[in-house]
N, C-alpha and C positions, 0 to 999 in steps of 0.2 A: 504493500500500500504506500510506503514511503517513496518508492520509485515512481508510482503513479502521480503522487503529489508533486514530485520534482519535475516530471515531464510537463505537467500542466502549468507549473510556476514558470518554467523556462519559456513556454509558448506565450504566456501572458506578458512576460518581460521582453518579448521580441527576439529571444534566442531560439529561432526556428530552424530546424534541420531540413535538408532537402528530401530525406527519406525517413519514414517511420514504419518499422516492421513489427506489428503486434501479433504475437503467436501464442499458442498454448491450449491446455485442456479446459481452462475456465473462460468461457466467452464473455462474462460480465464486464471485465475490465477492458477487453478488446473492443467491445461495443461502446463503452463509456468514453474511452480515449479517442476512438474514431469520431464519435459524435462531437466531442469537445473540439477537435480540429475543424470539423465541418462548420461549427458554429462560431469559432473564435479567430481563425486565421484571416478570413476575408470579411469585409464589411457586407452588410446585407445586400446593398445595391450592386456589389461586385460579383455576387455568386452566380447570377444567371449566365454570364458569359465565361466565368473563370472557375467554376466548380463542376467537375465531371465525376459521375459515379459509374463505375464499371463492375461487372460481376465475373468472377473467375471462370464460371462454366460457359460464359458467352464470348470470351476473348482469349487471345494468345499473349505470351510475353511480348511479342513484337507489337501487338496492338497497344499494350500498356505503355511500352517505351515510346511508341509513336505519339500517344497522347501527352506523355510527360515532356517530350521535346518541344512541344508547341510553346509559343510565347503568350503571355497574358494579354488581355485586351483592356486597355484603360484601367490597369491596376498594376501594382508592383509584383504580385504573385498570382499563380493559379494553383488550385488544389485538385489533385487526381486521387480518388479513393477507389481501391479495389476491394470490394466486399467478396466474401466467400473465396478468398485468395488461395485457400488450400487446394482448390480445384486445379491450380497451376503447378502443383508440387512436382510433377514428373519432369517439368522443363524449367524449374526455377533457376538452374545454373545459367540459363540464357540471360539472366538479369545482371550478370557480373560486369559486363562492359559498361552498361548504363550506371550501375551503382558506383563504379570506380570513377566516373566523371559525370555526376548528375547535373541536370539543368538547374542553375542556381535560383531561377525565378519560379520553380515548380516545387510544391510540397506533395510528394508521392506517398500515399498511405496504403499499407497492406493489412487487411483484417484476415489473418491466417489462423482459422479456428481449428481446435482439436488436433493440431499437429505442431511440430516444432522443426526448425532447421537443424541439421547436423552442425554442431559448433566447430567441428574439425574441417568443414568444407570451406573452400575459398570464398564462395559467395557470402557465407555468413560473416567471415572476417572482414570482407570489404564493406558489407552493410554496417557492421559495428564501427568501422573506421569513419565512414562518411555520413552515417545517419544514426538512428536510434533503434536498437533491437530490444524489445521487451517481451519477456516470457510470462504469461499469465497462468499461474499454477493453481490447481484445485486446492481448496482448503481442506484440512482434515476436519472431521465432525467436531472435535474438541476445540477447534479454532473459530468455528462459525459464530458461536454465541458472543465471543469477544468482538468479532467483526460487526455483528448487529449492533452491539453497544456503542462501538466507535462511530459507525455510520450515523446512528440516531443522535449521538452526542454532538457530532458536527453539524447537525440540522436543528439543534435546539430541543431535543427530546431525550428521555431516559427510558429504560425498560427493566422490569424486574427479572432476575435470573430465571425464574420458573417460566415466565412468559417467553423468554428467548429460547428456553429448552423445548417448549411446546412447538414453537415455529420450526426448530431444527428437526424435531422428531417427525413432524408431518411433511416438511418440505425438503428434508435432507440437506445436502451441501450446495444445492443449486442457488447461487447468489442472485440470479436474475428473478427467479420465482419469489424468493424472499423479499427482494427489493420491491417487486410489484405489490406484494401484500402490505408491506410497510407504507407504500405510497397511498394505498387505500385508507389506512389508518390516519395518515397525515391530513387527508381531506376532512375527516370527521372530528379529530381531536386537536385541541389548540397547542401551540408551541409551549414548551415547558412541561408538557404532560409526561407522566411516567406510565408507560404501557404496562398493564397488568394481565394476568391470565384471563380475567373477566373481559377485558377489552378484546383479547384474541377470540374468545368464544363468541361474544356478541356481534363482532364486526367481520370476522373472517370465517367463523363456522366450526372451529375446532373445539371440542368439549374439554373444559378444564378439569372435569372430574372423571370422565370416561375416555381415557386414551391410554396408549401403550406406556407412556411415561408414568402414569398413576398405577397401572397394572404392575409394572416392574418394581415400583416403590412398595406396593402392597405385598408382593411376593417376598421382597427383601426383608420386610418387617414381619413376615408371617401373619399378616392380617388376612385371614382366610375369608371372612365375611365380605370385606371390601373387594378382594380379588374375584370372588364368585359373582358379585354384583356387576363388576366390570365386564366379565366374559358374557354374562346374560345380556348386557347392553350391546356388546359386539355381535352376538348371535342375532339380535333383533335388527341390527343395522350392518349387515355383512358388506355392503358396497362401500361404506365409509371406513370399514375396519377389516381389510383383507386378511384372511387367516394366515397366509404365507408370510406376511410382514410381521404379524404378532408373534408367531412361533420363531421366526428368524431373530427378532429382537430379544426375546426371552433366552433363546439359545446363546446369543451374543453376550447377554448379561452374565450368564453363569460361566461362560468360557472366560470372560474377563475376571469374574470372581475367583476362578481357579488360579489365574495369574496373580491376583491380589494376595491370595493365600501364600503364594511362593515368594512374595517380595520381602526382602530383609528391611528395606527402607519403605515404610508405609506412610511417609509424610504426604500431605495433600499434594504438594507440587510434584514430587517424584512419582507418586501413584498416578496422577493425572497424565503425566508425560508418558509413562510406560503403557497405560491402558488406552491412551489416545482418547480421553474423554475430558469434558470440562471439569475444572476443579470443583465446580458447584455440585457435581454428582458424587464426589468421593465419599461424602457422608453416607450415601446409600450403600456403598460397598462396605463401609465400616460396620453398618448395622447388619447387613447380610453376612458378613464375616463372622459375627458373633452368633448368628442364628443357624448357619450352615457349616458344619465342620468340613474339612477338605475331602474326606472320604465320601461324605454325602454329596458334595458338589460334583465329584467325579461321576457318581452314579446318576445324578440328575442330567449331566451333560450327555451321558450315554443314552439315557431315556429320551432326551429331547432330540437327539439325532433321528430316532425312530419316528417321533411325532412330526418332525420337520419333513421327513420323507412322505409320511401319510398326508400332510397338509398339501403336498405337491401332487397327490393322487397316486403315489406308489404303494400298491397293495391295500388301498383304503378308499376305493372309489365310492362306496355306498355309505361311508361314515359322515354324519353331519358336522358342520362347523362347531356347533355347541358341544357335541359329544367329544370331539377332538380336543377342544379347549378344556373341557371338564377332565378328560384323561390326563392332559398336561398338568393341571393343578393337583390332581390326585397323586401323580408320580413325584411332584415337587414337595408336597406337604406331608406325604406319608413315608 
């Protein structure tokens, strides 16, 4: 994120490079940086004649270079953006000659999603020398909660840890999806507001009481009544609570609990780092550690492997979701 901030600061300050190559597995920052250049390098009245959008599936490297070599019309610069640039990956080496001597009045932007350039290749080294090469990497699940907090803080909002955890549970690590949901909340809630689980439930549609986060917590605490209530809710709303996701998350929880048992250093920071979870969740592992001895955890993990297979239809085509969830809890609690 620091690199993203620096790129935008440099552009605002007029330190603009002739080539920007944005690549990587996380499309969120690739899109944001591309949009920033589209909106900030040229004045609005200059864009009609001097801003060109190309798509990788429709053009060749020669087409891109041809557009980049043109001169701007009644402006100091032109901007050429290549969206879905990964479609040009097989011939990207053809960019070497232009990258080595780019047109100084052109800002050429590549949005190269879900792939990266080989850093050992000549074309990459040339691009790094004459322009900016930025790799947008996927965040680990334990990093997304902090990302949400930082983004909201920069926009004048706050969020409770549990609310952030619910968003991550339901939306995973897809920053674009999370950002879209946060934008919905910003329309409804005033600046300075602290987002709560109730805000998430009422405005986005995720239940703060009946979700996999709460199920995992109830299992860890050995709160059987709450756990059975949650699976009853899941069984009545199967589309909103896919069985395969629930069994997978519970299996993941006990697999991590097995790791936690084996840790010599169980401090919050170290445990979060090893388990790749938010430090906010470590207290759940501490509670489960006291409730489930290592031998029991090993047995649960073995049983959950069978449940997980059944949830995917292996040898259990006629078993209902409710019965499978009930079987899962019986094997965990007994």
